[in-house]
C-alpha positions in Angstrom: 0.0 0.1 0.1 1.3 3.7 -1.1 0.3 6.9 1.1 0.5 10.3 -0.1 0.7 13.1 2.8 -0.5 16.7 1.9 -0.2 19.0 4.7 -1.0 22.9 4.6 -1.5 25.9 6.8 -5.4 27.1 6.5 -5.8 30.8 6.1 -7.3 32.7 9.1 -11.1 31.7 9.1 -10.9 29.3 6.2 -11.7 26.2 9.1 -15.2 27.8 10.1 -16.7 30.0 7.6 -15.4 29.5 4.0 -18.8 30.4 2.0 -21.8 28.6 2.6 -19.7 26.2 5.3 -17.4 25.1 2.7 -14.6 25.2 5.1 -11.6 22.5 4.9 -13.8 19.3 6.0 -17.1 20.6 3.7 -14.4 20.8 0.7 -13.0 17.5 1.5 -16.2 15.5 1.8 -18.2 17.4 -1.0 -15.5 17.9 -3.8 -12.5 15.8 -2.9 -13.7 12.3 -2.0 -15.8 11.6 -4.7 -13.3 12.6 -7.2 -10.7 10.2 -4.8 -13.5 7.8 -5.1 -13.6 7.7 -8.9 -9.4 7.2 -8.9 -8.2 3.5 -9.6 -6.6 2.3 -6.9 -7.8 4.3 -4.2 -8.2 3.1 -0.9 -8.7 5.8 2.0 -8.5 9.4 3.2 -7.8 10.2 6.6 -7.7 13.7 7.7 -6.2 15.6 10.6 -6.5 19.4 11.9 -4.9 20.9 14.6 -7.0 22.1 17.9 -6.4 25.4 17.2 -7.5 24.9 13.2 -4.7 26.5 12.0 -2.8 23.2 10.4 -4.0 20.4 8.5 -2.4 17.0 7.5 -4.0 14.6 5.1 -3.2 11.2 3.8 -4.7 9.3 0.6 -3.8 5.8 0.6 -3.8 3.6 -2.4 -3.1 0.4 -3.6 0.4 0.7 -5.1 2.8 3.8 -6.2 1.4 3.2 -9.7 -2.0 4.4 -8.6 -0.6 7.1 -6.7 1.5 8.4 -9.4 -1.7 8.2 -11.9 -3.8 10.2 -9.4 -0.7 13.0 -9.2 -0.4 13.4 -12.6 -4.0 13.3 -13.0 -6.8 14.7 -11.0 -4.5 15.7 -8.2 -4.4 19.1 -10.1 -7.8 19.6 -9.4 -7.4 18.8 -5.8 -4.7 21.2 -5.4 -6.6 24.0 -6.8 -9.5 23.8 -4.8 -7.2 23.2 -1.4 -5.0 26.1 -2.8 -7.9 28.2 -2.2 -8.0 27.5 1.8 -4.4 27.5 2.1 -2.2 29.9 3.6 1.2 29.3 1.1 1.9 26.0 -0.6 0.7 22.9 0.1 3.2 20.4 1.1 3.0 16.7 -0.4 5.4 13.6 0.3 5.0 10.2 -0.4 5.3 7.0 1.6 4.8 3.4 1.5 2.2 2.3 4.2 4.9 0.0 6.6 1.5 -1.3 8.9 -2.0 -0.4 9.5 -4.4 -2.1 12.2 -7.2 -0.6 10.3 -6.2 -2.0 6.9 -4.7 -5.0 8.0 -1.2 -4.7 6.7 2.0 -6.1 8.5 5.2 -5.1 8.6 6.8 -6.9 5.7 10.1 -7.6 7.7 10.1 -10.1 10.3 11.9 -8.9 13.5 15.9 -10.7 13.6 
């Protein structure tokens, strides 16, 4: 399994009042998740907002690196455009291989020595 992490600092007020309650959470649920669900290999999206509402970290999980790369070179531009309207500064993106997950029942691939 493969993961993409997007992190950003929200503009002041973006979490609570972005035109018709289109705050970060609403944007994720109404615009981004439907797009992600259409992507081959998409497994899950997990988003975190800091208690002060200033910072966001979101992970999208993919069946493999190729699916994540296809998304990055295609529909991610639309997601980036949507989230950039809420962000203060640039979005930061990092890629990861998933080492383990209790929810997705992924165990570490290496046995302890």
